[in-house]
N, C-alpha and C positions, 0 to 999 in steps of 0.2 A: 937542210938546205934552206937558205934564206931567199927572200924575194930577189935580191940582187944577183945571186948565182943563177936562179932560174931564168931571169931576163938575159943574162950574159949568154947562157947556153942557147936560148931561143934566137938571139941575134946572130950568133956564130953559125947555128944551123941554117938560118935563113940565108946568110951570105954564102955558105958552102953548097947547100942543096938547091936553093932557089925557091921562089914563091909558088911555082907550079907543083913541084914535087914535095913540098913541105908537109901537107896533110897526110900523104901516103907514107912518108918516112916516119912521121910521128906515130901513126897507127901501127906500122910494122915493128917499131922499137917497143911500143907498149905491149904488143902481143908477145914479142920475144921475152920481155921482162916477166910477164905473167906466166909464160911456160916455164921459165927458169925457176921462178918461185915455187910453182907446183912440183916441179921435179925435185928441188931441194927439200921441200916439205915431205914428200913421199919417201925420199931416201932417209931422212932423219927418223921418220916413223918406223921404217923397216929396221934401221940400226937399233932403235930403242927396243923393238920387239925381240931382236936377236940377243941383245945384251941382257934383257930382263930389267929394264929401267924401273918398271912399276914395283918389282920385288925389292930393288935397291932403295927406292924412295920409301917403301913401307918399312924396311929394316931401319933406315935412318930415322924415321919418325918414331919407331918403337924405342930406339936407343935414346932419343932425345927425351921421351917420356920417362924412361927409366932413370936417366940422369936427373931430371927434375924431381922425381920421387926421392932419390938418394940425397939430393941437396936439401929437400924439405925435412928429411929425417935427421940430417946433421944439424939443421937450423933449430929444430925442436928437441934436440938431444934425446932421441928415441933410442932406448937400449935394444929393443927387439924390432927388426924391420917390419914395416906395415904389412907386407904380404904374409909374414909369419904370424903377426897378431890376428889378422883376419882368419887364418886357418885355425888358430888356437881358440878363437872365440866363436867359431862356427858351431851352431847347435846349442850354445850355452844360453840359459835363460837370462833375460835382462831384468835386473833388479832396480826397482824404482824406490828412491829414498825421498820421503816427504819431510821437508824442513819447516812446514807451516804449522803453526800452533792452532789446534782446532778451536780454541776459545776466541782467537782473533777472527776466524771465519764466521763465527756466530755473530760477533759484534758488527762485522761488515754487513751481514745479511739483515741484522736488526735495523741498522741505519738506513738501508735502502727502502724499508717498508714505510 
């Protein structure tokens, strides 16, 4: 609502209700709107509890994560799905391969001295 609409509503209310009863009318309308908002909010929460909205949101999130994993597997042309790779490499020792020439390491150490 813009400023013009609020002013228009205030002027019409002032003309219809009158200046004496205007504050009382505004207060009762505000209270009624507040009660209505609270009632709708509690009804919405109750419906979400009965439907199980949290479970649905969690399931949708899980599906989105699984879709993202599948897309990344396709993007990197992975033959075996990541979840199966993790299972097959579980418990396997990690092999470190050194491609540094030991003679180069000594020359680097000698220069720093």
